[in-house]
LOLUM-400933 format. One line per field, with one value per atom (N, C-alpha, C): atom name; residue in one letter; x, y, z. Coordinates in Angstrom, 2 decimals. Example, Ala and Ser with C-alpha at 12.3 -4.5 7.8 and 13.67 -1.06 7.14 Angstrom:
% residues 2
site	N:CA:C:N:CA:C $
code	A:A:A:S:S:S $
px	13.19:12.30:13.20:12.85:13.67:12.90 $
py	-5.69:-4.50:-3.30:-2.25:-1.06:0.03 $
pz	7.80:7.80:7.80:7.08:7.14:7.87 $
***
This chain:
% residues 183
site	N:CA:C:N:CA:C:N:CA:C:N:CA:C:N:CA:C:N:CA:C:N:CA:C:N:CA:C:N:CA:C:N:CA:C:N:CA:C:N:CA:C:N:CA:C:N:CA:C:N:CA:C:N:CA:C:N:CA:C:N:CA:C:N:CA:C:N:CA:C:N:CA:C:N:CA:C:N:CA:C:N:CA:C:N:CA:C:N:CA:C:N:CA:C:N:CA:C:N:CA:C:N:CA:C:N:CA:C:N:CA:C:N:CA:C:N:CA:C:N:CA:C:N:CA:C:N:CA:C:N:CA:C:N:CA:C:N:CA:C:N:CA:C:N:CA:C:N:CA:C:N:CA:C:N:CA:C:N:CA:C:N:CA:C:N:CA:C:N:CA:C:N:CA:C:N:CA:C:N:CA:C:N:CA:C:N:CA:C:N:CA:C:N:CA:C:N:CA:C:N:CA:C:N:CA:C:N:CA:C:N:CA:C:N:CA:C:N:CA:C:N:CA:C:N:CA:C:N:CA:C:N:CA:C:N:CA:C:N:CA:C:N:CA:C:N:CA:C:N:CA:C:N:CA:C:N:CA:C:N:CA:C:N:CA:C:N:CA:C:N:CA:C:N:CA:C:N:CA:C:N:CA:C:N:CA:C:N:CA:C:N:CA:C:N:CA:C:N:CA:C:N:CA:C:N:CA:C:N:CA:C:N:CA:C:N:CA:C:N:CA:C:N:CA:C:N:CA:C:N:CA:C:N:CA:C:N:CA:C:N:CA:C:N:CA:C:N:CA:C:N:CA:C:N:CA:C:N:CA:C:N:CA:C:N:CA:C:N:CA:C:N:CA:C:N:CA:C:N:CA:C:N:CA:C:N:CA:C:N:CA:C:N:CA:C:N:CA:C:N:CA:C:N:CA:C:N:CA:C:N:CA:C:N:CA:C:N:CA:C:N:CA:C:N:CA:C:N:CA:C:N:CA:C:N:CA:C:N:CA:C:N:CA:C:N:CA:C:N:CA:C:N:CA:C:N:CA:C:N:CA:C:N:CA:C:N:CA:C:N:CA:C:N:CA:C:N:CA:C:N:CA:C:N:CA:C:N:CA:C:N:CA:C:N:CA:C:N:CA:C:N:CA:C:N:CA:C:N:CA:C:N:CA:C:N:CA:C:N:CA:C:N:CA:C:N:CA:C:N:CA:C:N:CA:C:N:CA:C:N:CA:C:N:CA:C:N:CA:C:N:CA:C:N:CA:C:N:CA:C:N:CA:C:N:CA:C:N:CA:C:N:CA:C:N:CA:C:N:CA:C:N:CA:C:N:CA:C:N:CA:C:N:CA:C:N:CA:C:N:CA:C:N:CA:C:N:CA:C:N:CA:C:N:CA:C:N:CA:C:N:CA:C:N:CA:C:N:CA:C:N:CA:C:N:CA:C:N:CA:C $
code	M:M:M:R:R:R:L:L:L:I:I:I:L:L:L:V:V:V:R:R:R:H:H:H:P:P:P:Q:Q:Q:P:P:P:L:L:L:V:V:V:A:A:A:A:A:A:G:G:G:I:I:I:C:C:C:Y:Y:Y:G:G:G:R:R:R:T:T:T:D:D:D:L:L:L:A:A:A:V:V:V:A:A:A:D:D:D:D:D:D:Q:Q:Q:M:M:M:A:A:A:Q:Q:Q:T:T:T:L:L:L:E:E:E:A:A:A:L:L:L:S:S:S:A:A:A:A:A:A:L:L:L:P:P:P:R:R:R:G:G:G:L:L:L:T:T:T:L:L:L:Y:Y:Y:S:S:S:S:S:S:S:S:S:L:L:L:R:R:R:R:R:R:C:C:C:A:A:A:S:S:S:L:L:L:A:A:A:A:A:A:Q:Q:Q:L:L:L:A:A:A:P:P:P:Q:Q:Q:L:L:L:H:H:H:S:S:S:P:P:P:A:A:A:A:A:A:I:I:I:I:I:I:D:D:D:A:A:A:R:R:R:I:I:I:V:V:V:E:E:E:I:I:I:D:D:D:F:F:F:G:G:G:S:S:S:W:W:W:E:E:E:M:M:M:Q:Q:Q:P:P:P:W:W:W:D:D:D:N:N:N:I:I:I:P:P:P:R:R:R:A:A:A:D:D:D:I:I:I:D:D:D:A:A:A:W:W:W:A:A:A:R:R:R:D:D:D:L:L:L:V:V:V:H:H:H:Y:Y:Y:R:R:R:P:P:P:G:G:G:G:G:G:G:G:G:E:E:E:S:S:S:V:V:V:L:L:L:Q:Q:Q:M:M:M:A:A:A:E:E:E:R:R:R:I:I:I:A:A:A:T:T:T:F:F:F:H:H:H:A:A:A:D:D:D:L:L:L:L:L:L:R:R:R:R:R:R:Q:Q:Q:R:R:R:D:D:D:A:A:A:I:I:I:I:I:I:I:I:I:C:C:C:H:H:H:A:A:A:G:G:G:A:A:A:M:M:M:R:R:R:L:L:L:L:L:L:A:A:A:A:A:A:C:C:C:Y:Y:Y:A:A:A:G:G:G:L:L:L:S:S:S:P:P:P:A:A:A:E:E:E:M:M:M:A:A:A:L:L:L:Q:Q:Q:A:A:A:A:A:A:Q:Q:Q:R:R:R:P:P:P:H:H:H:Q:Q:Q:I:I:I:G:G:G:Y:Y:Y:G:G:G:A:A:A:T:T:T:L:L:L:V:V:V:L:L:L:D:D:D:R:R:R $
px	11.85:11.60:10.09:9.69:8.28:8.04:7.07:6.69:5.25:5.04:3.69:3.31:2.35:1.89:0.69:0.70:-0.35:-0.90:-2.22:-2.85:-3.10:-2.89:-3.11:-4.56:-4.82:-6.20:-6.95:-8.26:-9.09:-8.74:-8.41:-8.05:-9.28:-9.05:-10.11:-10.36:-11.31:-11.68:-13.13:-13.88:-15.28:-15.40:-16.49:-16.76:-16.89:-16.46:-16.60:-15.55:-14.49:-13.40:-12.23:-11.66:-10.48:-9.26:-8.56:-7.31:-6.34:-5.11:-4.03:-2.88:-2.04:-0.84:-1.11:-2.33:-2.64:-2.32:-1.67:-1.21:-2.33:-3.12:-4.30:-4.02:-4.66:-4.58:-5.59:-5.48:-6.38:-6.99:-8.28:-8.93:-8.28:-8.18:-7.53:-8.14:-9.48:-10.10:-9.78:-9.72:-9.35:-7.91:-7.02:-5.62:-5.50:-6.21:-6.12:-6.64:-7.75:-8.30:-7.35:-6.80:-5.88:-4.62:-4.09:-2.88:-3.07:-4.20:-4.48:-4.55:-5.27:-5.41:-4.07:-3.30:-2.01:-0.99:-0.99:-0.04:-0.23:-1.47:-1.76:-1.45:-1.49:-1.41:-0.04:0.74:1.99:3.16:4.11:5.30:6.18:6.93:7.80:9.18:9.80:11.20:11.55:10.56:10.87:11.15:11.87:12.08:10.76:10.47:9.27:9.66:8.90:9.01:7.67:7.71:6.46:6.50:5.33:5.12:5.39:5.78:6.04:4.77:3.63:2.38:1.97:1.47:1.25:0.25:-0.70:-1.63:-0.90:0.27:1.11:2.21:2.91:4.06:3.66:2.49:2.02:1.76:1.14:0.91:2.24:3.17:4.48:5.21:5.16:5.85:5.28:3.97:3.34:3.46:3.53:3.59:4.98:6.02:7.39:7.72:7.48:7.82:6.97:5.74:4.88:5.33:5.96:6.47:7.94:8.52:9.93:10.80:10.43:11.14:11.84:12.91:13.52:12.54:12.83:11.99:11.83:10.67:10.37:11.28:11.60:12.33:11.27:11.30:10.32:10.81:9.93:10.33:9.23:9.52:8.54:8.17:8.94:8.61:7.33:6.87:5.66:4.44:4.49:3.30:2.26:1.05:-0.04:0.15:-0.59:-0.51:-0.85:-0.24:-0.49:-1.55:-2.72:-3.82:-3.77:-2.67:-2.52:-3.67:-4.25:-5.32:-6.62:-6.70:-7.88:-7.87:-6.68:-6.57:-7.55:-8.27:-9.22:-10.44:-10.68:-11.87:-12.93:-14.19:-15.23:-15.14:-15.23:-15.19:-16.25:-17.39:-18.48:-18.14:-17.15:-16.75:-15.66:-15.08:-14.03:-14.71:-14.32:-15.00:-15.05:-16.20:-16.41:-15.42:-15.11:-14.16:-12.79:-12.39:-11.10:-11.11:-12.19:-12.29:-12.34:-13.04:-13.10:-11.72:-10.95:-9.59:-8.73:-8.88:-8.14:-8.59:-9.88:-10.41:-9.89:-9.63:-9.12:-7.64:-6.91:-5.48:-5.10:-5.54:-5.35:-3.88:-3.01:-1.61:-0.82:-1.02:-0.18:-0.80:-2.11:-2.77:-2.39:-2.17:-1.79:-3.01:-3.81:-5.01:-4.69:-5.39:-5.16:-3.78:-3.08:-1.71:-0.71:-1.14:-0.27:0.62:0.38:1.26:0.46:1.03:0.38:0.59:-0.24:-0.07:1.28:1.71:3.03:4.14:4.07:5.09:5.13:3.96:3.91:4.50:4.16:4.69:6.21:6.76:8.22:8.89:8.31:8.93:8.74:7.60:7.37:8.37:8.64:9.59:11.00:11.40:12.74:12.78:11.70:11.62:11.72:10.97:10.98:12.37:13.03:14.39:15.33:15.21:16.02:15.70:14.42:14.04:14.67:14.65:15.23:16.72:17.42:18.86:19.11:18.18:18.35:17.99:17.11:16.71:16.30:15.46:14.96:13.45:12.83:11.40:11.13:9.98:9.68:8.18:7.82:6.45:6.46:5.54:5.49:4.13:4.13:2.89:2.71:1.66:1.50:0.03:-0.28:-1.59:-2.08:-3.39:-3.96:-3.28:-3.04:-2.38:-0.98:-0.23:1.13:1.11:0.15:0.04:-0.22:-1.12:-1.44:-0.23:0.48:1.66:2.80:2.99:4.03:3.73:2.47:2.11:2.39:2.07:2.34:3.84:4.59:6.05:6.65:6.18:6.63:6.37:5.28:4.93:5.77:6.65:7.57:7.14:6.10:5.65:6.54:6.63:7.37:6.53:7.12:6.32:5.10:5.25:4.11:3.03:3.42:2.44:1.81:2.61:2.09:1.02:1.33:0.40:-0.90:-0.78:-1.97:-2.85:-2.22:-2.97:-3.66:-2.95:-3.51:-4.64:-4.46:-5.45:-6.72:-6.63:-7.79:-8.70:-8.20:-8.99:-9.21:-10.47:-10.71:-10.15:-9.67:-9.11:-10.21:-9.94:-10.84:-10.02:-9.11:-8.21:-8.77:-9.22:-9.79:-8.73:-9.17:-8.26:-7.76:-6.45:-5.84:-5.64:-6.00:-5.87:-4.41:-4.10:-2.76:-2.82:-1.72:-1.53:-0.14:-0.04:1.25:1.75:2.97:3.64:4.77:4.74:5.69:6.25:7.55:8.20:8.61 $
py	-15.24:-13.82:-13.60:-12.80:-12.49:-11.01:-10.78:-9.42:-9.19:-8.10:-7.74:-6.49:-6.67:-5.58:-4.92:-3.60:-2.83:-1.82:-1.80:-0.78:0.46:1.59:2.88:3.05:4.02:4.33:4.97:5.03:5.62:7.09:7.47:8.87:9.76:11.04:12.04:12.27:11.52:11.63:11.16:11.83:11.46:10.09:9.42:8.14:8.36:7.38:7.45:8.25:8.64:9.42:8.48:8.63:7.85:8.49:7.74:8.25:7.09:7.41:6.44:7.15:7.77:8.42:9.79:10.28:11.57:11.50:12.54:12.56:13.08:12.17:12.52:12.39:13.26:13.20:12.18:11.91:11.00:11.78:11.57:12.22:11.78:12.69:12.39:11.18:11.07:9.94:8.61:8.62:7.40:7.00:7.99:7.72:7.15:7.75:7.30:5.87:5.55:4.20:3.17:3.49:2.57:2.40:3.49:3.46:2.61:2.77:1.99:0.50:0.14:-1.27:-1.89:-1.19:-1.73:-1.80:-0.81:-0.80:-2.03:-2.46:-3.62:-4.94:-4.93:-6.19:-6.49:-5.49:-5.71:-6.01:-6.82:-7.12:-5.88:-5.90:-4.77:-4.91:-3.74:-3.68:-4.00:-4.25:-4.55:-3.27:-3.44:-2.32:-2.00:-0.71:-0.24:0.37:0.05:0.71:1.36:2.48:3.17:3.80:3.80:4.60:6.06:6.83:8.25:9.09:8.53:9.29:9.45:10.63:10.94:10.04:9.44:8.53:7.31:7.01:5.92:6.47:7.49:8.03:8.59:9.21:9.73:8.58:7.53:6.36:5.77:5.63:5.05:5.88:7.20:8.09:7.96:7.78:7.65:6.23:5.26:3.87:3.45:3.98:3.56:3.65:4.80:4.84:3.89:3.67:2.77:1.32:0.99:-0.36:-0.51:0.56:0.56:0.22:0.80:0.59:1.88:1.78:3.00:3.70:4.94:5.69:4.89:5.00:4.25:4.68:3.72:3.99:4.29:5.51:5.95:5.52:4.86:4.35:4.61:5.44:5.83:4.66:3.59:2.44:1.74:1.98:1.29:2.21:3.33:4.17:3.49:3.99:3.44:3.81:3.17:3.40:4.86:5.36:6.72:6.65:7.22:7.23:8.44:9.19:10.30:11.29:11.61:12.61:12.11:10.84:10.32:10.65:10.96:11.23:12.32:12.02:12.91:13.27:12.47:12.64:11.63:12.03:11.03:9.92:8.67:7.56:7.73:8.28:8.47:9.49:10.34:11.35:10.87:9.73:9.20:8.56:8.95:8.42:6.89:6.38:4.93:4.25:4.90:4.32:4.12:5.05:4.93:3.75:3.63:2.52:1.19:1.16:-0.06:-0.42:0.59:0.34:-0.28:0.20:-0.35:-1.80:-2.04:-3.40:-4.39:-3.92:-4.80:-5.12:-4.29:-4.52:-4.08:-4.87:-4.51:-4.41:-5.09:-5.12:-3.95:-3.63:-2.64:-1.25:-1.14:0.15:1.11:2.36:3.40:4.30:4.02:4.81:6.29:7.12:8.56:8.98:8.11:8.41:8.25:7.71:7.53:6.31:5.35:4.18:2.91:1.97:0.67:-0.18:-1.21:-2.14:-2.85:-3.12:-3.74:-2.82:-1.53:-0.59:-0.57:-0.58:-0.61:-1.91:-3.03:-4.33:-4.36:-3.75:-3.73:-2.95:-1.82:-1.07:-1.78:-2.44:-3.23:-4.39:-5.01:-6.13:-5.68:-4.47:-3.99:-3.74:-3.23:-3.04:-4.40:-5.38:-6.72:-7.36:-7.18:-7.73:-7.14:-5.86:-5.23:-5.82:-6.07:-6.70:-8.08:-8.85:-10.20:-10.16:-9.18:-9.05:-8.77:-8.05:-7.70:-8.87:-9.75:-10.95:-10.62:-9.60:-9.26:-9.17:-9.58:-9.37:-7.87:-7.49:-6.07:-5.83:-4.60:-4.10:-3.09:-3.24:-2.37:-1.70:-0.38:0.39:0.97:0.52:0.91:0.92:0.53:0.66:-0.71:-0.81:-2.10:-2.63:-1.77:-2.23:-2.74:-2.02:-2.44:-3.75:-3.89:-5.12:-6.32:-6.17:-7.28:-7.67:-6.66:-6.94:-7.52:-7.03:-7.60:-9.05:-9.37:-10.76:-11.66:-11.17:-11.96:-12.14:-11.09:-11.16:-12.13:-12.05:-12.93:-14.39:-14.62:-15.99:-16.46:-15.60:-16.00:-15.64:-14.84:-14.47:-13.40:-13.41:-12.37:-11.10:-9.94:-8.72:-8.83:-9.47:-9.62:-10.48:-11.56:-12.42:-11.71:-10.93:-10.15:-9.19:-8.48:-7.49:-8.14:-9.25:-9.94:-10.42:-11.02:-11.51:-10.35:-9.26:-8.11:-7.45:-7.37:-6.69:-7.49:-8.80:-9.64:-9.86:-9.61:-9.90:-8.63:-8.34:-7.18:-7.45:-6.41:-6.61:-6.50:-7.07:-6.98:-6.66:-5.71:-5.32:-4.04:-4.13:-2.97:-1.98:-0.76:0.26:-0.19:-0.08:-0.50:-1.99:-2.75:-4.22:-4.64:-5.84:-6.39:-7.69:-7.97:-9.21:-9.71:-10.92:-11.47:-12.45:-12.21:-13.10:-13.77:-15.08:-15.80:-17.00:-17.14:-18.31:-19.26 $
pz	7.48:7.61:7.67:8.61:8.82:8.49:7.62:7.28:7.73:8.44:8.87:8.08:7.18:6.34:7.01:7.06:7.73:6.74:6.60:5.76:6.62:6.03:6.69:7.14:8.05:8.42:7.24:7.37:6.30:6.11:4.87:4.62:4.51:4.58:4.43:2.95:2.41:1.01:0.88:0.05:-0.14:-0.81:-0.54:-1.20:-2.70:-3.47:-4.92:-5.64:-4.92:-5.51:-5.81:-6.98:-7.36:-6.71:-5.92:-5.34:-5.24:-5.41:-5.27:-4.60:-5.42:-4.93:-4.29:-4.38:-3.75:-2.27:-1.75:-0.36:0.55:1.06:1.86:3.35:4.11:5.57:6.10:7.40:8.10:9.26:9.51:10.65:11.95:12.90:14.18:14.88:14.86:15.55:14.86:13.53:12.79:13.12:13.16:13.47:14.89:15.84:17.23:17.39:16.75:16.84:16.24:15.07:14.41:15.23:15.74:16.55:17.80:18.47:19.67:19.37:18.31:17.95:17.56:16.75:16.29:17.42:18.30:19.42:20.31:20.44:21.27:20.56:19.24:18.49:17.89:17.58:16.85:17.77:17.29:18.10:18.29:19.35:19.71:19.07:18.82:18.44:17.00:16.14:14.74:13.96:12.87:11.95:11.28:11.18:10.49:9.17:8.14:6.84:6.57:5.87:5.58:4.20:3.58:2.38:2.76:1.78:2.03:2.12:1.75:1.83:3.29:3.64:5.06:5.75:5.03:5.70:6.26:5.73:6.24:7.15:6.68:7.41:8.77:8.86:10.16:11.13:10.64:11.49:11.94:11.02:11.35:12.40:12.25:13.20:14.60:14.70:16.02:16.58:15.70:16.12:16.60:15.97:16.30:17.79:18.45:19.88:20.73:20.34:21.11:20.99:19.86:19.65:20.04:20.58:20.94:19.73:18.60:17.34:16.96:16.17:15.66:14.70:14.40:13.45:12.17:11.58:10.36:9.21:8.38:7.14:6.08:5.59:4.59:3.22:2.46:1.15:0.13:-0.85:-1.87:-2.79:-2.76:-3.63:-3.21:-1.99:-1.53:-1.47:-2.19:-2.29:-3.18:-3.12:-3.92:-5.39:-6.25:-7.69:-8.02:-9.06:-9.54:-10.63:-10.34:-11.30:-12.24:-12.25:-13.19:-13.10:-14.25:-14.30:-13.66:-13.35:-12.66:-11.17:-10.63:-9.20:-8.77:-7.71:-7.05:-7.92:-8.94:-9.77:-9.31:-9.35:-9.07:-10.12:-9.67:-10.62:-11.70:-11.33:-12.29:-13.37:-13.15:-14.15:-15.09:-14.79:-15.66:-16.86:-18.08:-19.26:-19.28:-19.60:-19.64:-20.58:-21.70:-22.66:-22.01:-21.14:-20.46:-19.46:-18.74:-17.78:-18.52:-19.65:-20.47:-21.02:-21.41:-21.91:-20.81:-19.60:-18.47:-18.21:-18.28:-18.04:-19.09:-20.30:-21.35:-21.16:-20.42:-20.22:-18.81:-17.83:-16.43:-16.02:-16.70:-16.31:-16.88:-18.16:-18.84:-18.98:-18.90:-19.10:-17.99:-18.35:-17.39:-17.15:-16.12:-15.88:-15.70:-16.44:-16.35:-16.80:-17.52:-17.93:-16.81:-15.70:-14.54:-14.67:-13.82:-13.69:-13.94:-14.64:-14.83:-13.59:-13.44:-12.32:-12.45:-13.67:-13.86:-13.37:-13.68:-13.20:-11.67:-11.06:-9.60:-9.08:-9.71:-9.29:-9.38:-10.40:-10.55:-9.42:-9.02:-7.92:-6.59:-6.41:-5.19:-5.14:-6.27:-6.32:-5.92:-6.30:-5.89:-4.39:-3.84:-2.38:-1.69:-2.18:-1.59:-1.67:-2.79:-2.93:-1.89:-1.61:-0.57:0.80:1.06:2.34:2.48:1.40:1.44:1.76:1.22:1.50:2.99:3.61:5.03:5.96:5.49:6.26:7.70:7.86:9.19:9.15:10.26:10.39:10.34:9.81:9.68:9.65:9.97:9.84:8.70:7.77:6.59:6.55:6.69:6.68:5.29:4.62:3.22:2.82:1.62:1.00:0.55:0.30:-0.11:-1.37:-2.36:-3.59:-3.32:-2.51:-2.18:-1.38:-0.49:0.30:-0.60:-1.55:-2.45:-3.29:-3.78:-4.60:-3.77:-2.56:-1.70:-1.36:-1.10:-0.80:-2.00:-3.20:-4.41:-4.63:-4.38:-4.53:-3.51:-2.28:-1.20:-1.55:-2.30:-2.74:-3.92:-4.41:-5.48:-6.89:-7.03:-8.37:-8.99:-10.30:-11.03:-11.03:-11.34:-11.41:-12.34:-13.50:-14.42:-13.78:-13.11:-12.44:-11.24:-10.52:-9.40:-9.88:-10.97:-11.51:-11.96:-12.66:-13.15:-11.99:-11.00:-9.84:-9.12:-8.89:-8.18:-8.97:-10.27:-11.11:-11.30:-11.19:-11.47:-10.27:-9.08:-7.88:-7.07:-6.72:-5.86:-4.46:-3.82:-2.48:-1.44:-0.30:0.84:2.09:1.93:3.02:3.64:4.87:5.54:5.98:6.22:6.75:8.12:8.34:9.60:9.74:8.70:8.75:8.59:9.07:8.93:8.13:7.50:6.75:7.10:7.63:8.06:7.00:6.54:5.60:6.38:6.45:7.30:6.56:6.58:5.97:7.05 $
***
């Protein structure tokens, strides 16, 4: 089974703002550039899955006809982490003690009272298990956090191991980038 993970285009948000589950739009030019690049690079006719957040769902809706794929299956399990009260706050305004508490427990701490990385890993693992049952190649349009966790799950890690691996390493997944998982 081959999974092609795609990160959404850059959302409309100022630099230095904490965002995860916030439903942000994408500038038209960013969407057009990403759509053009992906349309040329991705295989045709595969099932598309998408996060329910519009930065992913809008891309999926526009990409499906270009790839001769059915409409994307929207799945909330692959949305980005929920940063709770930290959402849309400048990182510099989040109390240092709170960030230090998260750094001490990257797996279980719930930033802003939102969701822990372990909680996100558990929902990603249920999505992955459903994909395995279907045994079909697919394109998954989601977020950097979801991509990292899906790759760890695909490699056979448990949710706790997925969370630890994702939390310990900074990502380098660009907007509109793809990651191919192939067995």
